[in-house]
TIVEX-689064 format. One record per residue: residue number from 1; residue in one letter; x, y, z of N, C-alpha, C in turn. Coordinates in nm, 2 decimals. Layout:
! residues N
+------+------+--------+--------+--------+--------+--------+--------+--------+--------+--------+
! resi ! resn !   n.px !   n.py !   n.pz !  ca.px !  ca.py !  ca.pz !   c.px !   c.py !   c.pz !
+------+------+--------+--------+--------+--------+--------+--------+--------+--------+--------+
!  NUM !    a !      X !      Y !      Z !      X !      Y !      Z !      X !      Y !      Z !
...
+------+------+--------+--------+--------+--------+--------+--------+--------+--------+--------+
END
This chain:
! residues 87
+------+------+--------+--------+--------+--------+--------+--------+--------+--------+--------+
! resi ! resn !   n.px !   n.py !   n.pz !  ca.px !  ca.py !  ca.pz !   c.px !   c.py !   c.pz !
+------+------+--------+--------+--------+--------+--------+--------+--------+--------+--------+
!    1 !    m !   9.37 !  11.78 !   7.65 !   9.49 !  11.81 !   7.67 !   9.57 !  11.71 !   7.73 !
!    2 !    k !   9.71 !  11.70 !   7.71 !   9.78 !  11.61 !   7.75 !   9.92 !  11.66 !   7.78 !
!    3 !    l !  10.04 !  11.55 !   7.86 !  10.16 !  11.62 !   7.83 !  10.23 !  11.58 !   7.72 !
!    4 !    k !  10.32 !  11.68 !   7.70 !  10.35 !  11.66 !   7.56 !  10.51 !  11.55 !   7.56 !
!    5 !    y !  10.56 !  11.54 !   7.71 !  10.65 !  11.47 !   7.70 !  10.62 !  11.37 !   7.86 !
!    6 !    q !  10.68 !  11.25 !   7.81 !  10.71 !  11.18 !   7.95 !  10.75 !  11.20 !   8.04 !
!    7 !    m !  10.71 !  11.21 !   8.17 !  10.78 !  11.27 !   8.30 !  10.84 !  11.16 !   8.40 !
!    8 !    e !  10.96 !  11.19 !   8.43 !  11.04 !  11.11 !   8.54 !  11.01 !  11.17 !   8.67 !
!    9 !    v !  10.93 !  11.08 !   8.72 !  10.90 !  11.13 !   8.87 !  10.99 !  11.06 !   8.97 !
!   10 !    m !  11.06 !  11.13 !   9.06 !  11.16 !  11.08 !   9.13 !  11.14 !  11.18 !   9.29 !
!   11 !    n !  11.19 !  11.14 !   9.37 !  11.22 !  11.19 !   9.50 !  11.38 !  11.23 !   9.55 !
!   12 !    i !  11.40 !  11.35 !   9.57 !  11.53 !  11.38 !   9.61 !  11.51 !  11.45 !   9.76 !
!   13 !    d !  11.55 !  11.40 !   9.85 !  11.56 !  11.43 !  10.00 !  11.42 !  11.42 !  10.04 !
!   14 !    d !  11.34 !  11.32 !   9.98 !  11.19 !  11.33 !  10.03 !  11.12 !  11.44 !   9.97 !
!   15 !    f !  11.15 !  11.51 !   9.87 !  11.09 !  11.60 !   9.78 !  11.07 !  11.53 !   9.67 !
!   16 !    p !  10.92 !  11.52 !   9.63 !  10.92 !  11.46 !   9.49 !  10.91 !  11.58 !   9.37 !
!   17 !    i !  10.98 !  11.54 !   9.27 !  11.02 !  11.64 !   9.13 !  11.00 !  11.53 !   9.03 !
!   18 !    a !  10.96 !  11.63 !   8.90 !  10.92 !  11.54 !   8.79 !  11.01 !  11.63 !   8.71 !
!   19 !    v !  11.07 !  11.53 !   8.58 !  11.17 !  11.59 !   8.50 !  11.12 !  11.52 !   8.39 !
!   20 !    p !  11.08 !  11.64 !   8.27 !  11.05 !  11.59 !   8.13 !  11.15 !  11.50 !   8.08 !
!   21 !    v !  11.12 !  11.41 !   7.99 !  11.23 !  11.31 !   7.92 !  11.21 !  11.35 !   7.75 !
!   22 !    d !  11.34 !  11.34 !   7.72 !  11.35 !  11.36 !   7.56 !  11.27 !  11.49 !   7.52 !
!   23 !    c !  11.27 !  11.59 !   7.60 !  11.25 !  11.74 !   7.57 !  11.33 !  11.81 !   7.49 !
!   24 !    g !  11.47 !  11.78 !   7.47 !  11.56 !  11.84 !   7.41 !  11.62 !  11.97 !   7.49 !
!   25 !    d !  11.61 !  12.11 !   7.42 !  11.61 !  12.23 !   7.44 !  11.50 !  12.29 !   7.50 !
!   26 !    e !  11.39 !  12.23 !   7.50 !  11.22 !  12.29 !   7.50 !  11.23 !  12.34 !   7.65 !
!   27 !    f !  11.24 !  12.26 !   7.75 !  11.27 !  12.27 !   7.89 !  11.35 !  12.26 !   7.96 !
!   28 !    r !  11.42 !  12.32 !   8.04 !  11.56 !  12.26 !   8.13 !  11.52 !  12.29 !   8.27 !
!   29 !    g !  11.48 !  12.23 !   8.34 !  11.46 !  12.22 !   8.46 !  11.39 !  12.11 !   8.52 !
!   30 !    v !  11.35 !  12.12 !   8.64 !  11.25 !  12.01 !   8.72 !  11.14 !  12.10 !   8.78 !
!   31 !    l !  11.02 !  12.01 !   8.81 !  10.91 !  12.04 !   8.86 !  10.89 !  11.99 !   9.01 !
!   32 !    h !  10.86 !  12.07 !   9.10 !  10.85 !  12.05 !   9.23 !  10.71 !  12.02 !   9.26 !
!   33 !    m !  10.69 !  11.90 !   9.34 !  10.55 !  11.87 !   9.33 !  10.52 !  11.85 !   9.49 !
!   34 !    n !  10.39 !  11.81 !   9.50 !  10.31 !  11.77 !   9.59 !  10.22 !  11.63 !   9.56 !
!   35 !    g !  10.15 !  11.56 !   9.61 !  10.09 !  11.46 !   9.61 !   9.99 !  11.49 !   9.48 !
!   36 !    t !   9.92 !  11.58 !   9.50 !   9.81 !  11.63 !   9.40 !   9.86 !  11.65 !   9.29 !
!   37 !    t !   9.98 !  11.75 !   9.28 !  10.05 !  11.78 !   9.14 !  10.08 !  11.60 !   9.11 !
!   38 !    q !  10.11 !  11.51 !   9.16 !  10.17 !  11.39 !   9.09 !  10.03 !  11.33 !   9.05 !
!   39 !    d !   9.92 !  11.33 !   9.13 !   9.78 !  11.30 !   9.04 !   9.78 !  11.37 !   8.94 !
!   40 !    i !   9.76 !  11.47 !   8.92 !   9.74 !  11.54 !   8.81 !   9.84 !  11.52 !   8.69 !
!   41 !    l !   9.95 !  11.50 !   8.68 !  10.04 !  11.45 !   8.60 !  10.00 !  11.33 !   8.52 !
!   42 !    k !   9.97 !  11.22 !   8.66 !   9.92 !  11.12 !   8.62 !   9.81 !  11.11 !   8.51 !
!   43 !    c !   9.71 !  11.20 !   8.55 !   9.56 !  11.18 !   8.46 !   9.62 !  11.28 !   8.32 !
!   44 !    l !   9.74 !  11.36 !   8.32 !   9.78 !  11.42 !   8.17 !   9.85 !  11.34 !   8.12 !
!   45 !    e !   9.90 !  11.18 !   8.14 !   9.94 !  11.12 !   8.04 !   9.84 !  11.06 !   7.95 !
!   46 !    s !   9.72 !  11.08 !   7.96 !   9.61 !  11.07 !   7.86 !   9.58 !  11.19 !   7.82 !
!   47 !    d !   9.48 !  11.21 !   7.71 !   9.43 !  11.33 !   7.66 !   9.30 !  11.34 !   7.77 !
!   48 !    v !   9.32 !  11.44 !   7.83 !   9.18 !  11.47 !   7.91 !   9.13 !  11.62 !   7.93 !
!   49 !    t !   9.03 !  11.64 !   7.98 !   9.01 !  11.78 !   7.99 !   8.98 !  11.83 !   8.17 !
!   50 !    e !   9.00 !  11.93 !   8.16 !   9.02 !  12.00 !   8.31 !   8.90 !  11.94 !   8.40 !
!   51 !    e !   8.79 !  11.91 !   8.34 !   8.68 !  11.86 !   8.42 !   8.70 !  11.70 !   8.48 !
!   52 !    e !   8.75 !  11.63 !   8.38 !   8.78 !  11.48 !   8.39 !   8.90 !  11.47 !   8.48 !
!   53 !    i !   9.00 !  11.59 !   8.50 !   9.09 !  11.55 !   8.61 !   9.04 !  11.60 !   8.76 !
!   54 !    v !   8.96 !  11.69 !   8.76 !   8.89 !  11.74 !   8.86 !   8.79 !  11.61 !   8.92 !
!   55 !    a !   8.71 !  11.56 !   8.83 !   8.61 !  11.44 !   8.86 !   8.73 !  11.33 !   8.91 !
!   56 !    s !   8.84 !  11.30 !   8.87 !   8.94 !  11.20 !   8.92 !   8.98 !  11.22 !   9.04 !
!   57 !    l !   9.03 !  11.36 !   9.07 !   9.08 !  11.42 !   9.18 !   8.95 !  11.39 !   9.32 !
!   58 !    q !   8.84 !  11.40 !   9.28 !   8.76 !  11.41 !   9.37 !   8.72 !  11.28 !   9.43 !
!   59 !    q !   8.77 !  11.18 !   9.34 !   8.76 !  11.02 !   9.40 !   8.88 !  11.00 !   9.52 !
!   60 !    e !   8.98 !  11.09 !   9.50 !   9.10 !  11.07 !   9.57 !   9.10 !  11.16 !   9.73 !
!   61 !    y !   9.05 !  11.26 !   9.69 !   9.07 !  11.37 !   9.81 !   8.94 !  11.41 !   9.86 !
!   62 !    d !   8.96 !  11.46 !   9.98 !   8.85 !  11.51 !  10.07 !   8.86 !  11.69 !  10.06 !
!   63 !    a !   8.83 !  11.71 !   9.95 !   8.84 !  11.89 !   9.90 !   8.73 !  11.92 !   9.84 !
!   64 !    t !   8.67 !  12.03 !   9.83 !   8.55 !  12.07 !   9.74 !   8.60 !  12.08 !   9.61 !
!   65 !    e !   8.50 !  12.08 !   9.52 !   8.57 !  12.09 !   9.38 !   8.63 !  12.23 !   9.34 !
!   66 !    e !   8.58 !  12.31 !   9.43 !   8.66 !  12.47 !   9.37 !   8.79 !  12.46 !   9.43 !
!   67 !    q !   8.81 !  12.39 !   9.57 !   9.00 !  12.34 !   9.59 !   9.06 !  12.27 !   9.47 !
!   68 !    l !   9.00 !  12.16 !   9.42 !   9.03 !  12.08 !   9.33 !   9.06 !  12.13 !   9.18 !
!   69 !    r !   8.96 !  12.23 !   9.15 !   8.98 !  12.30 !   9.03 !   9.08 !  12.41 !   9.05 !
!   70 !    h !   9.09 !  12.48 !   9.14 !   9.21 !  12.57 !   9.16 !   9.34 !  12.50 !   9.16 !
!   71 !    s !   9.37 !  12.38 !   9.18 !   9.49 !  12.30 !   9.20 !   9.53 !  12.26 !   9.07 !
!   72 !    v !   9.41 !  12.25 !   8.99 !   9.42 !  12.17 !   8.87 !   9.47 !  12.30 !   8.76 !
!   73 !    r !   9.41 !  12.40 !   8.77 !   9.43 !  12.51 !   8.70 !   9.57 !  12.57 !   8.72 !
!   74 !    k !   9.61 !  12.56 !   8.83 !   9.75 !  12.61 !   8.88 !   9.87 !  12.53 !   8.83 !
!   75 !    v !   9.83 !  12.41 !   8.81 !   9.92 !  12.32 !   8.76 !   9.97 !  12.34 !   8.61 !
!   76 !    v !   9.82 !  12.32 !   8.54 !   9.79 !  12.33 !   8.41 !   9.86 !  12.49 !   8.36 !
!   77 !    d !   9.84 !  12.58 !   8.44 !   9.91 !  12.70 !   8.39 !  10.04 !  12.69 !   8.40 !
!   78 !    i !  10.12 !  12.62 !   8.48 !  10.25 !  12.62 !   8.51 !  10.29 !  12.54 !   8.38 !
!   79 !    l !  10.23 !  12.41 !   8.36 !  10.27 !  12.33 !   8.24 !  10.27 !  12.41 !   8.11 !
!   80 !    r !  10.15 !  12.49 !   8.10 !  10.15 !  12.57 !   7.98 !  10.23 !  12.66 !   7.95 !
!   81 !    e !  10.26 !  12.74 !   8.05 !  10.38 !  12.84 !   8.03 !  10.51 !  12.79 !   8.02 !
!   82 !    n !  10.53 !  12.65 !   8.04 !  10.66 !  12.58 !   8.01 !  10.66 !  12.52 !   7.90 !
!   83 !    k !  10.55 !  12.50 !   7.80 !  10.52 !  12.45 !   7.69 !  10.54 !  12.31 !   7.71 !
!   84 !    l !  10.48 !  12.23 !   7.79 !  10.48 !  12.11 !   7.82 !  10.36 !  12.03 !   7.80 !
!   85 !    l !  10.28 !  12.10 !   7.75 !  10.14 !  12.03 !   7.72 !  10.10 !  12.05 !   7.58 !
!   86 !    t !   9.99 !  11.95 !   7.52 !   9.99 !  11.97 !   7.37 !   9.81 !  11.98 !   7.42 !
!   87 !    e !   9.77 !  12.06 !   7.34 !   9.62 !  12.11 !   7.36 !   9.52 !  12.04 !   7.25 !
+------+------+--------+--------+--------+--------+--------+--------+--------+--------+--------+
END
C-alpha cells in the first residue's frame, strides 16, 4: 500500500497537519497529526506493508510492537476510509 496523493505537511499554530495535493474533489479536508502519524505518512510515500511500517517505527520509538501496530492500523484505517491509499 502507499499514499495515493502527495501530502503537503505543515504546521498551523504548532499543530501538524497534512493536506493531499492534486486530489481534486476526492478529498476535501486536512489530516491532523502527531509525530508518529508524520512518520507513518513518510513510510507510505513508498509501497510498503503494515509490517514494514511497524519495523521502521520500532527503530525510532520506545514503544512495544503492539502499540506501534495499533497506531499504524489507526492511521491506515483513516486513510482507507478517505480513499487516500492505493492497495
